[in-house]
C-alpha positions as CSV (number, residue, x, y, z in Angstrom):
1,X,182.8,140.7,42.5
2,X,180.9,141.3,39.7
3,X,177.7,141.9,41.9
4,X,179.4,144.2,43.9
5,X,181.0,146.2,40.9
6,X,177.2,146.4,39.5
7,X,175.9,147.7,43.0
8,X,178.6,150.2,43.0
9,X,177.8,151.5,39.7
10,X,174.1,151.5,40.3
11,X,174.5,153.4,43.7
12,X,177.1,156.0,42.2
13,X,174.6,156.7,39.3
14,X,171.5,156.9,41.2
15,X,172.6,157.9,44.7
16,X,175.4,160.5,44.3
17,X,174.8,162.1,47.7
18,X,176.0,158.9,49.4
19,X,179.2,159.2,51.5
20,X,181.9,156.7,51.0
21,X,180.8,155.0,54.5
22,X,177.3,154.8,53.1
23,X,178.4,152.9,49.9
24,X,180.3,150.6,52.2
25,X,177.3,150.1,54.4
26,X,175.1,149.1,51.2
27,X,177.8,146.7,49.9
28,X,178.2,144.9,52.9
29,X,174.5,144.8,53.4
30,X,173.4,143.8,50.0
31,X,176.3,141.6,48.7
32,X,176.6,139.3,51.7
33,X,175.7,135.6,51.6
34,X,172.1,136.3,53.3
35,X,171.1,139.0,51.0
36,X,172.4,137.2,48.0
37,X,170.5,133.8,49.3
38,X,167.3,135.8,49.3
39,X,167.8,137.1,45.9
40,X,168.4,133.3,44.9
41,X,165.2,132.5,46.6
42,X,163.3,135.3,45.0
43,X,164.5,134.2,41.6
44,X,163.3,130.8,42.3
45,X,166.6,128.9,42.5
46,X,165.4,126.3,45.0
47,X,162.6,125.1,43.3
48,X,164.6,124.4,39.8
49,X,168.0,123.1,41.6
50,X,168.6,119.4,41.7
51,X,170.3,119.8,45.3
52,X,167.1,121.2,46.5
53,X,165.7,117.7,46.0
54,X,168.4,115.8,48.5
55,X,167.2,114.2,51.4
56,X,167.6,116.2,54.6
57,X,168.4,119.4,52.8
58,X,167.9,122.4,55.2
59,X,165.6,125.3,53.9
60,X,167.4,128.0,51.6
61,X,167.3,130.4,54.5
62,X,169.1,128.0,56.7
63,X,172.1,127.7,53.9
64,X,172.8,131.2,52.9
65,X,176.4,130.5,51.8
66,X,175.4,127.7,49.2
67,X,172.4,129.7,47.8
68,X,174.3,133.1,47.8
69,X,176.9,131.3,45.8
70,X,174.5,129.8,43.5
71,X,172.9,133.3,42.9
72,X,176.5,134.7,42.2
73,X,177.1,131.8,39.7
74,X,173.6,132.2,37.9
75,X,174.7,136.1,37.5
76,X,177.9,135.1,36.2
77,X,176.5,132.9,33.7
78,X,174.1,135.5,32.6
79,X,177.0,137.9,32.0
80,X,179.0,135.4,30.1
81,X,175.9,134.5,27.9
82,X,175.2,138.5,27.3
83,X,178.7,138.4,25.6
84,X,180.0,140.0,28.6
85,X,177.7,143.1,28.4
86,X,178.3,144.7,31.9
87,X,175.3,147.1,31.3
88,X,172.8,144.5,30.2
89,X,173.4,142.3,33.1
90,X,173.5,145.2,35.6
91,X,170.2,146.5,34.5
92,X,168.7,143.1,34.9
93,X,170.3,142.6,38.3
94,X,169.2,146.2,39.2
95,X,165.8,146.4,38.0
96,X,165.0,142.8,39.4
97,X,166.7,143.0,42.8
98,X,169.1,145.9,43.8
99,X,166.8,148.8,43.4
100,X,164.0,147.4,45.6
101,X,166.7,146.4,48.1
102,X,168.4,149.7,48.2
103,X,165.0,151.6,48.4
104,X,163.9,149.0,51.1
């Protein structure tokens, strides 16, 4: 929900020409588990996660649910660590992931 709210805020402030349907399409494409897993991989979570070292672990791309949820958790922790400063965490998320994903 937090990432969804940040994406919606970003799209509304930067892409005012989008229709309601366009908003929904972006939301469905960018906050689904595979997209969030890709963000987790880009952030380097598999390299620092103790669960990655387990024997017979599948590549992160093959477990989008696990890594997508882990990325959501990281964003939640950042939000709490920033004293619930929505704008600060949203800027980090948008600058690091969402802007490029939307432009791509």
